[in-house]
C-alpha positions as CSV (number, residue, x, y, z in Angstrom):
1,M,-18.5,-7.4,-9.1
2,P,-14.9,-6.8,-10.5
3,Y,-12.7,-4.1,-9.2
4,S,-10.6,-2.3,-11.9
5,V,-7.6,-0.6,-10.2
6,D,-6.7,2.8,-11.5
7,F,-3.7,3.6,-9.2
8,I,-2.3,2.8,-5.8
9,T,-0.8,5.2,-3.3
10,F,1.5,4.6,-0.3
11,K,1.8,7.1,2.6
12,V,3.2,7.2,6.0
13,V,0.6,8.7,8.3
14,D,-0.2,9.2,12.0
15,K,-2.0,6.3,13.7
16,K,-4.3,8.5,15.7
17,M,-5.4,12.0,14.7
18,A,-6.3,14.3,17.5
19,K,-8.9,17.0,16.9
20,R,-7.5,20.3,15.5
21,T,-4.0,19.0,14.8
22,A,-2.0,19.2,11.6
23,I,-1.9,16.0,9.6
24,Q,1.5,15.0,8.5
25,E,1.8,12.6,5.6
26,Q,4.9,11.3,3.7
27,V,4.0,10.1,0.3
28,L,6.2,7.1,-0.9
29,Q,6.7,6.4,-4.6
30,P,7.2,2.7,-5.6
31,L,10.7,2.0,-7.0
32,R,9.5,-1.2,-8.7
33,A,6.3,-3.2,-9.1
34,Y,6.0,-6.9,-9.8
35,H,2.7,-8.3,-11.1
36,Q,0.9,-5.0,-10.7
37,V,-2.8,-5.9,-10.6
38,M,-5.1,-4.0,-12.9
39,Q,-8.3,-5.9,-12.1
40,V,-9.6,-8.2,-9.3
41,R,-12.5,-10.5,-10.1
42,G,-15.5,-10.4,-7.7
43,M,-14.9,-12.5,-4.6
44,G,-11.3,-13.1,-5.9
45,S,-7.9,-12.2,-4.6
46,E,-4.6,-11.1,-6.2
47,H,-1.0,-10.7,-5.1
48,A,1.4,-7.9,-6.1
49,V,4.9,-6.9,-4.9
50,F,5.9,-3.2,-4.6
51,A,9.5,-2.1,-3.7
52,L,9.6,1.1,-1.7
53,E,12.6,3.1,-0.7
54,Q,13.8,2.1,2.8
55,F,11.9,3.9,5.5
56,S,11.2,3.5,9.2
57,L,7.9,3.6,11.1
58,A,7.8,5.2,14.5
59,E,5.4,3.8,17.1
60,D,2.8,6.5,16.3
61,K,3.0,6.0,12.5
62,Q,1.6,3.5,10.0
63,L,1.8,2.8,6.3
64,E,-1.4,3.6,4.5
65,V,-2.0,1.8,1.2
66,T,-5.0,3.0,-0.9
67,L,-6.3,1.5,-4.1
68,Y,-8.5,3.7,-6.3
69,E,-11.1,2.2,-8.7
70,R,-11.0,3.2,-12.4
71,N,-14.3,4.9,-13.4
72,G,-15.9,4.2,-10.1
73,G,-16.3,5.5,-6.6
74,R,-15.0,2.6,-4.6
75,T,-11.7,3.1,-2.7
76,L,-9.9,0.4,-0.7
77,T,-7.6,1.5,2.1
78,F,-5.6,-0.6,4.6
79,H,-3.0,0.2,7.1
80,V,0.3,-1.6,7.9
81,T,2.0,-1.1,11.2
82,A,5.7,-1.5,12.2
83,E,4.7,-4.8,13.8
84,D,3.2,-6.0,10.5
85,L,6.4,-5.1,8.7
86,Q,8.5,-7.1,11.2
87,L,6.4,-10.2,10.4
88,A,7.0,-9.8,6.6
89,K,8.8,-12.6,4.8
90,K,12.1,-11.8,3.0
91,I,12.0,-12.2,-0.7
92,D,15.3,-13.7,-1.9
93,N,14.4,-15.6,-5.1
94,L,12.2,-13.1,-7.0
95,K,13.1,-13.6,-10.6
96,L,12.4,-10.5,-12.7
97,K,12.8,-10.1,-16.4
98,W,14.2,-6.6,-17.4
């Protein structure tokens, strides 16, 4: 079943939420997007690149990426830790047309 992407959000959130504590979130706006995906075929995969303003992740924080479905109820969320970001590959040769 295809997944039509409505929009994507990026937030820095706490890794663990204790009961009765205030939730602190920092919403990040993408500066640029390359090959922004609008639909993913069923059992398929897609790649997209989003440039965010430079930020740091403390040990107790993680980047939360959420994809919202257009005209539907499905929401996909995944978390990226500081360790994941350290394993990321550097993009030197991304050719963009302006």
